N, C-alpha and C positions, 0 to 999 in steps of 0.2 A: 476317172475311166470312164464312167459309161458319159459326162460331158464330152469327153477326147472321142470319144467315138462318135455322138451324134456330131461334133466338130468334124470329123472328118469326113463322114458320109456325107454332109453339109456345103463341104468345100469340096467334098469328091477330090480329094487331095492326100496328104500324107503329113500326119500331123506325130508331134516328140513331148515328150512330159515321162518325169522322174514321179515316183513316190514311193513311200518307205513300206517295206514288210515286216510287220510285226509279227512274234513268233512268243507262243504262251510262256517260254522260260525269258522273255523280254528284252532278247534280245530283237536285232530292227539289222534287217537288209535292206538297200537300196536298191532300184531297179529302174532304167532306161527302157522305157515302151516306145517303140515309131510305129504306128496304124498306116499301110497303106490300103488306100480306098482301088478297088480292083473293078469290080462292078455291082451293075445289080439287076436282079429279076425279081419283077413284077415289085413284092413292097418287101422284098427280101434282099441283103444288101451280103457282097463280099469282102473282106476285107483282110490284110497280110499282117501278120503281126510279128515283132522283132523281138524278144524281151533278153537284155544286158546286165549284168549285177554291175551296181557300181558303187558300191559300199566304199573299196578303197577310194576311187575319186573324190567323195563324199570327208573321209577322212583328210586326204591332200587340201581338201577347201576350208575343212577347221583348220587345219595346222595353219595355210595362209591368211585366212583371219585372224588369226592370233599375232601371225605375223605384221601382219597391214596394221593391227593398233598398237604394237610395238611401236614401228615403222613413222606412224603418225607421232608418237611421242618421240621421238629421236630427231628427225627431220620435218618439224610442223610445216617449219618458213618456205618449202620447198615445192610448187608444185609436182606432179607425181607423173609421170610417164611412160607406156606400155610402149616398148620394140616386141613387136610380130614376124620373126625372121629364122626359116629352120638355118641357115648357115651361124654358125657361133662367130665368122670373119666379122661378119658383116655389122651382126649383134655387138660385135665387140670396135666393129670401126661409130655407129653411132652411139653408143654407151659413154666412149672414151671422149665422144666431142660435145655431150651432154650432161657428164654429172656435173660439170662445175655450176650450173644454172639447176637441175633440174634431180629428182629424187624417180630413178630407174626400173622401171623391173621387168624382165626378159620372156619370153615364147616359144617355144621349136614353133608352135604348129596352131592352128585357129581354136584347136580344141584345149590344147592344154589355153590361152590367154579366155577362152570360155570361162574356166575356173574362175583368172585369178577376175573376172568381171566382175563373178558370183561374190566373191570376198572384198572386195576394194568397189564398186558399184562406183557412182561419179566422183568418189577422191582420186579414181583417175582421171588427168584433163586431158589429157589426149592419148589418140594412138598412133602408133606408126607400122605399118602391115605393108608387106609384101604378097602381092598374090601368089607364085606360085610356089605351093608348100606340099609336103605330106602329109597322110591323116587329114587336115583337114586345110581345105586351101584359103585365101583370102578373100574369094566372092563368099563363097562355104558359110564362113564369120562374118562375111559384114550380113548374110541373109540374117543370121539367128541373132544376132546383134539387132539388127534395126526392128525385130519381133519381139522383143524383149523394151519396154516402158521405161521402165526403172533408168537402163543405158545407151538407148537409142541416140539421145544426144548427146554423145561423149563426140566430140570432132575426129577422124582417122585422115591423117595420110597418110595416103598411096608412098611407098620408096621402093621402087622393084627396078632391077637392072634390062626389063623387061618395058621396048619402046615403042611397041607397035600399037595404030592409031586405035583398035579395037578394043586393048586395056583400059585407051585412057578414056574412051565410048561407057566402058563398063564401069570403070571409077566413077565419071558423074551418075549416072543411070543408078547405082548404089548410094547415092551422096555424098560420097568421098570429100573432102573441104578442099585438096589439093592431091597432087602428082607430081612427083620428086621421080627425076632420073638417076640411078647410079653410072657411073660417079659425081658424084657432089663434093659441094667445097662444106667445109664444116660450121662456117659462119653460114653460109647461104642457108642450108640445114637451121640450124640455133632461131635463125630471122623468121623463113617461114614456119616454126613450129611457136614462137611467140606471136604473131601473127592472127595466125589461128584459135591459140588461147585466149591472148585476152585482145583480138580484133585487131586488125589492121587499120591504118589511115585511109581514108575518104580516096577512093578513086577510079581512073575513068579504064575504063579498059581495061581490068583486071582478066588474067586468064584462068581459070584453075589448072591446065596442065604449063608444068614448067620446067626446064630443064636444069639440073644441076652443077650448076658452072657461071 
């Protein structure tokens, strides 16, 4: 915790950490702490702290870890793809297009997707990510993912109904491997995802931003 305070002061920015709170009776409560640097006065520093209990989330992550081990045993031949989209219909369309070729995980928002990343790690071969979502949007998810060296290398393909240039530029800036606009052809999606996971054939003039048709 002290290291996180020092990091927030040094960077003059927000720092987030998670740690277990141990009680004398042996029980454990997990807490997420967000530290926001406010200002300094001579040698004193002012920080704003928000504490959130995440014990249930940690239990969910443990259950996901168990499911991960089971999935690896039953479907080890398939690469795993994580779909992150708040729309059930959109997730179903993508899952239907991929399920014969990939093992598919689904998350409704960025925060839920981070739980999957913590549980599955680099066993996830690629992430199909929407941008506009409640709770935690795609941009915030990418920021936290890139800050974690354990999963920062997992390729991300933005799949979004937002066709504005600003979203495509942000995708490039945040390190997305590709940008596919809804609606898309299922075969196009499968081919693009295969390129991202396995590596595309060498071609000149490839563009990150593609329309799915």
